[in-house]
C-alpha positions in Angstrom: 0.0 0.0 0.0 1.3 3.4 -1.0 2.3 5.6 2.0 0.1 8.6 2.6 -0.7 11.1 5.3 -3.8 12.3 7.2 -4.8 15.9 6.5 -6.9 15.7 9.8 -3.9 14.6 11.8 -1.7 17.3 10.2 -4.2 20.1 10.9 -4.7 18.8 14.5 -1.0 18.8 15.3 -0.6 22.6 16.0 -3.7 22.6 18.2 -2.4 19.6 20.2 0.9 21.3 20.4 -0.8 24.5 21.8 -2.5 22.3 24.5 0.6 20.4 25.4 3.1 23.2 25.2 1.4 26.5 25.9 4.5 27.9 27.7 6.8 26.9 24.8 4.4 28.4 22.2 4.1 31.6 24.1 7.9 31.9 24.5 8.3 31.4 20.7 5.8 34.2 20.2 7.6 36.4 22.7 10.8 36.0 20.7 9.2 37.0 17.4 7.1 39.8 18.9 10.1 41.2 20.8 12.2 41.4 17.7 9.4 43.1 15.7 8.7 45.6 18.5 12.4 46.4 18.8 12.8 46.8 15.1 9.8 49.1 14.5 10.4 50.9 17.8 13.7 52.0 16.5 12.0 53.4 13.4 9.5 55.6 15.3 11.9 58.6 15.6 12.4 58.6 11.9 8.7 59.5 11.3 8.5 62.0 14.2 8.5 65.0 11.7 5.8 63.6 9.4 3.0 66.3 9.2 -0.5 65.3 10.3 -2.2 68.6 10.3 -5.3 69.4 8.1 -4.5 70.3 4.5 -1.0 68.9 4.7 -1.7 65.5 3.0 0.7 66.1 0.1 3.5 67.3 2.4 2.9 64.3 4.7 3.0 61.9 1.8 6.3 63.3 0.5 7.9 63.2 4.0 6.6 59.7 4.7 8.0 58.3 1.4 11.3 60.0 2.1 11.6 58.5 5.6 10.3 55.1 4.4 13.1 54.9 1.9 15.7 55.6 4.6 14.0 53.2 7.0 14.0 50.5 4.4 17.8 50.4 4.7 17.6 49.6 8.4 14.8 47.1 7.9 16.8 45.3 5.2 19.8 45.2 7.5 17.7 43.6 10.3 15.9 41.2 8.1 18.5 38.4 8.6 17.9 38.6 12.3 14.1 38.1 11.8 14.7 35.1 9.5 17.1 33.6 12.0 14.5 33.9 14.8 11.9 32.3 12.5 14.3 29.5 11.7 15.0 28.8 15.4 11.3 28.9 16.3 10.3 26.7 13.3 12.8 24.0 14.2 11.8 24.2 17.9 8.1 23.7 16.9 9.1 20.8 14.7 11.1 19.2 17.5 8.1 19.6 19.9 5.8 18.0 17.3 8.2 15.1 16.9 8.6 14.6 20.7 5.0 15.0 22.1 5.8 13.2 25.3 9.3 14.7 26.0 9.9 17.8 28.1 12.5 20.4 27.3 14.0 23.1 29.5 14.8 25.4 26.6 11.4 25.1 24.8 13.1 22.9 22.2 15.2 25.9 21.0 18.6 25.0 19.7 21.4 26.4 17.6 23.1 23.4 15.9 23.4 21.4 12.7 19.6 20.9 12.4 19.2 24.7 12.1 22.1 24.9 9.6 20.7 22.1 7.4 17.2 23.5 7.5 18.5 27.0 6.6 20.5 25.6 3.7 17.5 23.7 2.4 15.2 26.7 2.6 17.7 28.9 0.8 18.2 26.3 -1.9 14.4 25.7 -2.0 13.7 29.4 -2.5 16.4 29.9 -5.1 15.2 27.0 -7.2 11.5 28.1 -7.0 12.3 31.7 -7.6 14.7 31.2 -10.4 12.3 28.8 -12.1 9.5 31.4 -12.0 11.8 34.1 -13.4 12.8 31.9 -16.3 9.2 31.1 -17.0 8.1 34.7 -16.8 11.0 35.7 -19.2 9.9 33.0 -21.7 6.3 34.2 -21.4 7.3 37.9 -22.0 9.4 37.0 -25.0 6.7 34.8 -26.4 4.0 37.5 -25.8 6.2 40.3 -27.3 6.8 38.2 -30.4 3.1 37.5 -30.9 2.1 41.1 -30.2 3.6 42.3 -33.4 1.6 39.7 -35.3 -1.8 39.9 -33.5 -2.4 41.8 -30.3 -5.6 39.9 -29.4 -3.9 36.5 -29.7 -1.0 37.9 -27.7 -3.3 38.9 -24.8 -5.0 35.4 -24.9 -1.6 33.7 -25.0 -0.4 35.9 -22.1 -3.4 35.1 -19.9 -3.1 31.3 -20.6 0.6 31.4 -20.1 0.2 33.3 -16.9 -2.2 30.8 -15.5 0.2 28.0 -16.6 3.0 29.7 -14.7 0.8 30.0 -11.6 0.0 26.3 -11.8 3.6 25.2 -12.4 4.8 27.5 -9.6 2.2 26.1 -7.1 3.1 22.5 -8.2 6.8 23.1 -7.7 6.2 24.8 -4.3 4.2 21.8 -3.1 6.8 19.3 -4.5 9.5 21.1 -2.5 7.5 21.7 0.6 8.5 18.5 2.5 12.3 18.7 1.9 12.9 20.8 5.0 10.7 18.6 7.3 12.4 15.5 6.0 15.8 17.1 6.5 15.0 17.8 10.1 13.5 14.3 10.7 16.4 12.4 9.0 19.1 14.8 10.4 20.7 14.9 6.9 20.1 16.8 3.7 17.0 15.2 2.3 16.6 16.9 -1.1 15.9 13.6 -2.9 13.9 12.1 0.0 11.7 15.2 0.4 11.1 15.4 -3.3 10.1 11.7 -3.4 7.8 12.0 -0.5 5.6 14.5 -2.3 5.2 12.3 -5.4 1.5 11.6 -5.8 0.7 13.8 -2.8 0.3 17.2 -4.6 -3.5 17.3 -4.3 -3.5 16.4 -0.7 -0.7 18.9 0.1 -2.7 21.5 -1.8 -5.8 20.7 0.2 -3.8 20.9 3.4 -2.4 24.3 2.6 -5.8 25.7 1.5 -7.3 24.5 4.7 -4.5 26.1 6.7 -5.2 29.3 4.9 -8.9 29.1 5.6 -8.3 28.3 9.3 -5.9 31.2 9.6 -8.4 33.8 8.5 -10.8 33.7 11.5 -7.8 33.4 13.8 -6.2 36.5 12.4 -9.4 38.4 12.4 -10.0 37.4 16.0 -6.6 38.7 17.0 -7.2 42.0 15.3 -10.6 42.3 17.0 -9.1 41.6 20.4 -6.2 44.0 20.0 -8.5 46.7 18.7 -10.9 46.1 21.7 -8.0 46.4 24.2 -6.6 49.6 22.6 -10.1 51.2 22.1 -11.1 50.3 25.6 -7.9 52.0 27.0 -8.4 55.0 24.8 -12.0 55.7 25.7 -11.7 54.4 29.2 -9.0 57.0 30.0 -11.1 59.7 28.3 -8.4 60.4 25.8 -9.0 62.6 22.7 -7.0 63.2 19.6 -5.0 66.4 20.1 -6.5 69.0 17.8 -3.4 71.1 17.6 -1.0 68.2 16.7 1.0 69.2 13.6 3.5 66.3 13.5 3.8 62.8 14.8 6.1 64.1 17.5 3.1 66.1 18.9 1.4 62.8 19.7 3.9 61.7 22.3 1.7 62.4 25.3 -1.1 60.2 23.7 1.4 57.4 22.9 2.7 57.5 26.5 -0.9 57.2 27.9 -1.5 54.2 25.6 1.8 52.3 26.4 0.2 50.2 29.2 -2.6 49.1 26.9 -0.1 48.4 24.1 1.9 46.2 26.5 -1.3 44.3 27.4 -2.2 43.9 23.7 1.2 42.4 23.0 0.3 39.4 25.2 -2.3 38.0 22.7 -0.1 39.0 19.8 2.8 36.9 21.3 0.5 34.0 21.8 -0.8 34.3 18.3 2.7 34.4 16.7 3.7 31.4 18.7 0.7 29.4 17.5 1.1 30.8 14.0 4.7 29.5 13.8 3.6 26.1 15.2 0.8 26.2 12.6 3.3 26.6 9.8 5.7 23.9 11.1 3.6 21.1 12.7 1.4 20.1 9.8 4.2 19.6 7.3 6.3 17.7 10.0 3.4 15.3 10.7 2.8 14.8 6.9 6.5 14.1 6.4 6.7 11.8 9.4 3.7 9.8 8.3 5.0 9.5 4.7 8.4 8.4 5.9 6.9 5.8 8.3 4.0 4.8 6.1 1.7 4.7 9.1 -0.2 7.3 11.1 1.5 9.1 14.0 0.3 7.4 17.3 -1.2 9.6 20.0 1.1 10.8 22.7 0.9 9.3 26.3 -0.3 11.4 29.2 2.8 13.0 30.8 3.6 16.2 32.7 6.3 18.5 31.5 7.6 19.6 34.8 10.7 21.2 33.4 8.9 23.7 31.1 5.7 23.9 33.0 3.6 22.7 30.1 0.9 20.2 30.9 0.4 17.4 28.4 -2.9 15.7 27.7 -3.9 13.0 25.3 -4.9 13.9 21.7 
């Protein structure tokens, strides 16, 4: 019988992880949230002089674009740090998924060869996918330009059909490459061939899994936005705050920002929890799928244990 994987088991994995490892998930979220807050907090002074007064929309746009271009340099410089944190948290979530009954003092966070191999795989994965798309787009552009001089209507039709074809091929390639990193982490060796072989005949199931992940993420994201908005709005109106009528620049809003800092800190708690779960949601399903395909059998439920080291209570699936 050909090995396969259970979409239900894959989708349930991050929710089980959230029940068994709430402290770990929250810590992962704190790491990502802390980096983002630090990054964007450093950019706030750059926009202090952006005009916000009435009738200054054009001036504000010019200043905002100018400062955004300068801030982009700083953001690009800090991007590797963000990717490093995402890598560490992704591998931590993967380890936790693979070891449901095992405690860990460091929330499964490591810096070792697993992280190096997964990083190399993702860089190679992205380059192959991205370069392939660029080549296809260039071919389509050359083909469309050639036909354009013959018949513009045909060129438009060919362009639309070719564009749809590129989207299909790009999605197919992305799905075929999607289990290489999970297989690499599980096998503790570069698993380019193994990961590619695992997805053979599984493209439709992987597509369904990722579409369901996207559908599930929508209400979760909207719920987070609603909760954060409720916290901030409650603090704003609860303190009787008003928008300063005489504010001319962003710097003039400092008293308002200071008054809202406690509420902002409270709002970061669900944000951190959401980011921790989101990263587990991105890692756990593919790990379960790869594990089941490698084993050829479903992943058995974890035993009931207590993680005294990390404080995470475990429960059966």
